[in-house]
N, C-alpha and C positions, 0 to 999 in steps of 0.2 A: 537702498538699503542701509540702515544705520550701521555704525562700527560695531556696536554691541551684538547686532544681529549677524553680522560677518563672523564674529568671534565664536558666537553659539553654534554656527553651522560648522565651522573648522573643528571646534571640539567635538561636535557630534560625530565626526568622521575619524576621531581617534587621536587628535592633537591635544596635548595638556595646555593649561592656561599659558604657561611661560613660553612654550613652543609656538603659540598663536601669536604672542607678543612679538617674538623675534622673526617670525615669518612675515608678520605684516609690516614690521619696520624695514626689512629688506625689499619688500614689494613697494614701499614708499621711496626709499633712497636709492635702492640698488646695490651694486658690488660694494662691500665694505669688509673691513677687518674686524676681528674679535674685539679689539680694544674700542674701535669706534661704535660697533653695535652695543657694547656693554655701557658705554657713556651714554648713548641716546635712550636705552631701554631702562637704565638704573639697575640693571642685574649684574651681579658679581661676575668678574672676567671668567673665574673656573667654572661657573654655572652656565655661563653663556656659550662657553666651548662645549660643555657636555649636551647643551640643548641642540646646538647646530651638528653635532655628530649624530644625535637622534633624528634630526630632520634630514640629513643626508642618507641615513639608512632608509627612511621613509620614501625618499624620493622627492621632497619638497624643495630642497636646496641642492646647489652643485658648489665646487670649489675650484680655484685656480692659484698657481703659485707664481708671483710676480716679484723679481729682484729679492729672492728668497724670503718672500712674504706671503702668507697665506690669506686669500680673500675668499669670501662667500657671497654667492648672488642667488636669487630665488629662480625656480624653474618658472616656465610660461604658466600662467594660472589655468589656461586652457588644458594643460596637461594634467591637472588634478583629476579629470575625468578618467585617464588612464589608470590612476592610483586607485580610484574607487573600483573600476572594473577588474583591477588585479586583485583587490580585497575580496571582491564578489566571487570571483573564481577560486579564490583560496577557500572560501567558505563553503561553496559548492563541492569542493574536494573532500572537505573533512566531515560533512553532514552525515554520510553513511557511517562513519566511525562513532560520531556522537550517538546516531540512533542505536548502534549496538550496545552501548553502555547506558542507554536511557532506561530509567526505571518506569516500564510501561505498567499501567494498572492491568490486573488479571482480568481475562475475559470472563464475563458472567456466564456461567452454565446453568442450564435449567433442565431438569428431568420430571415428565408427567406421564402418569399411568391412567389410561382410559379404557372402560370395557363395554361391550355391547356393539351391535351391528351398526346403529345409527351413529355412535361415536366414532367408530372406525371409518364409516363413510365420510363423515365430516372432516375427518383428519387427512383422508387421502384427497378430497376436493380441495382443501385448503393448501395442497401443494402448489396449485396454480397460482397462488398469490406471490411466490417468491420469484417468478418470472425467469428461472434458471433451469438449466437441463435437469431431468429426473433420471436417477439410476435405480433400477430395481432388479433384485436377485432373490432366488429362494422359491417357495412354494408357487406352483403354476396353476394346478387344479382347484384348490380349496377357495381362492380368492372369486373364482366363478361360482362355485357351489354356495358359498357364504353370502357374498354380496350381490350376486345375480348378474346375468348377462347384460340386462338392460342399464343397470348402474354403471358398469364398467364401459359399456358403449357411450354413454352419456359423459363420462369422465373424458374419454379420448376425443370426443366430439368437441368438448370445451377446450381441451388442450391443444388440438391442432388448429382450432379457431385463434387461439392466442400465440401460436407459432412456438409452442414449448417443446423441446426435443425430448425424446424418451428412448433410453437405451434399457433393454430388457434381457436378462439371462433366465433361460428356462431350463428345466430338467429333461432328460432324453424322452421321458413320456409325454412331452408337450410340444413336439416339433410342430404338429398341426397349428397350435395356437401361436407359435412363433411365426409361422408362414402368414397366418391372418394379420398379425401386428405388422409385419413388413409391408403389407399392402396399404398401410396408413401413411399419411404425410408425417413429417417431423418424428419418425419412428424407425428404430432399428433393433431387431431381436435376433438372438443366437441361442444355442443350447450346449449345455455340457453333459457329457456321458455319465451323469449321476441321477441316482433316484431321488424322488420328490421329497422336499423337506416339509416340516409343519410349521415353518416360519417364513416371513417375507422381510426383506430389508430393503426400505427405500431411502434414497440420500437426494436431498434437494436443498441447495444453498447451504445454511448451516444447521440444517435439520437432519438427523438420523431417525428414522421410523422403523421400529422393530414390531411386526404384527405376529402375533401367536394365534394360529387359527384352531386350536383346541376350544371348545366351546365351554363358557361364553368366550367369545373372540375378544382379544384384548390387544392393545397397542401402547408400546413404551416410545415416548418422543423425548429424544435427546437434542438439546439446543447447544451446539458448541462447534465453532469454526474447525478447531484442531481435530476434534473427533470426526467430523463430516469429512474433512480432508483425508483422514486415514481410512475411512470406509470407501471413499471415491478411489483412493490409490489401489485399495484391495480388489475393487470392482474391475479397474482396468487391467490388472495383472490376469484375473479370470477371463476377461474379455479376449484377450489375446490368445488364450488357450481354447476358446469356444468354437463351435462350428456354425456355419451358416445352415439354415434349416433345409436348403436346396441342395446340400452337398450329398 
């Protein structure tokens, strides 16, 4: 490797141009006084001393005193790897703090409204594309009445085939439906002692789907990681209070 290449590498790991000059001079000659280093490198003595102090702090050189005279000598070049590892560790430790103050772009949010049975069916089936657990709470009877038993059976067939887990909260009037769901793979259903609602809320990945079962049936789809996480947390709180259908 050429001298210029060596200098470039040393500069890339944090040494200034003059620090490289002094360090390489010591590598070639060995233990030297500030005066001798200054003469060989052509740097002013005061500048040379400042440079050596910086190299001392960075761990590239060491010093000794002989006959009341200070001498400097380079560390073993192999020890430079320890310097790099130390800097790498320091960087790892501050990365979390840097991320806290990082100006991250705002998450793009999207809200869409769809109406009609076929549109709602498509939205429900599209949940299987996110390949993440599905959380459902709200209306229990209306989905069967509006979408049909055959469609819901097909949805669960495709869901279990893809091994997508579903957690379902029913109202007290749909305990039988909760038992039926619990017989399926990748499914867990519970119920709350509440009357049935006219809406359902589905959460999957970063999507929240709010289905209003009044005719014409409609669905609001919100795409937002933060909003989806909030609904998931709310679901889990309700889940802890819910009952198993065989209790």
